[in-house]
N, C-alpha and C positions, 0 to 999 in steps of 0.2 A: 439426487441433489442433496447437498448439505442442508441441515436444519438448524436454524438459529436457536440459541438458548438465551432467553431474557426473563429470568425469574422475577415474578411480581414481589417476592420477599426481599429484594435488594433494590437500591436506588437505580432508576432507569439510566440508560446510557446518556451521556452529555451531548452526544452528536449522533449522526447516522452510522452506528455500528452496533454489533451484537456483543453481548458479554461473552458468548462462546458459540462454537459451531460444532455440530456432530456430523462427522463424515461417515456415510453408510459403508458397511462392509463391502469389499470388492472394488472400491474406487481406487484409481491411481492417484498418487500424491506427488506434486512437484514442488521442490523447495528452491526458491530463487534467491541467490546471493544479493546482498545490498547493492542497489543500483544508484549511481550518481547521475546528475543532470548534465551529461555530456553526450553530444551527438556522435554518430559514426565518423563524421569528418573532424571531430575534436573540438567543435564549438561548444561553448558553455554559456548559456543565457546569464545575464547579470542579476536576474531577479528570481525569487523563490518560486513564483508561479510557473515561469518558464522552465526552471530546473525540475520542478515537480512533474510537469507534463512529460518531460523527457524521461524521467525515472519510470513513470508508468508506461510510457511507450516502449522502453527497454524491457520492462517486465512483460508487456504484451507480446513482444517479439520472442522472448524466451518461452512463454507459454504456447505460442503458435508452433514452435518446434515440437511440442508434445501434443498438438492438436487441441489445445485449450485456448480460452480467452480470459479476459479480466472477469467475466461473469463467473468463472470457476474459482476465483480467489476466496479462500476461507479465513485467511489471517494476513494482516498487514502490520509490520513493525516499521515505524518511521522515526527519523531523527532530524531535528532542525537545530541550527546554531543559535537561535534566539527566539524569545517569545514573540517578537515582532513578525516572525515568519508564519506563525500559527494560522492567521486568517487566510493567507494566500494558499498555504498547503491544504487546508481544510476545504476551501472553495473548489480547488481542482479535484481533490479526492471525492468530495460529495457529488460533483458533476459526473464522475465516472462510474459510481457504484449505485445500485438500486437494491431493494429488498429481495432476498434476505441479505442484509448487510454483513460483510465479513467482520470477524473479531478484529480489533484494532488497538494498537498502542502507539502513542506519540510521545517522544521524549525530547527534551532540550539537552544538547550536548555542547561541549566546549569547542569542538571543531572536527575537521576531517583532515586527511593526509595533505590536501592542498587547500589553501585558504579561500579560493574562489568558490568552493562548494558550500552551499548552505542547507542542503537537504540530502538525505540518503534514505532509500526505501527498500525493504525486503518483503517478500510475500511467500505465502504457501497457498497452493491451489489443489483442488481435488476434483476429479471427474472420471468419466468412463472412457 
């Protein structure tokens, strides 16, 4: 299992995430491309929370192909199109992950290829 790195010599994380994660030797690593909040049927929820749930559901489906789950995620990179989306994104993320929390970065970007998307999430997972 990956081990969190949260040094006492630096400011603690602002939310439930780790500053870093150590992946033990011999574990497989899966890199997930950025996922948008679009369902298999092409539907796109109008809100950030709905899109975030779909992004993580898509990541879970990718990980399942490798025999992994969201519990194996060691790194999250997320992008939202406005500061107003931060609370909804974080509420969904925080409900899905438990200690040890993955390392995480959240950035505000100007937009995505299609204007209806407000969030995109990529992940790295490690497991046996």
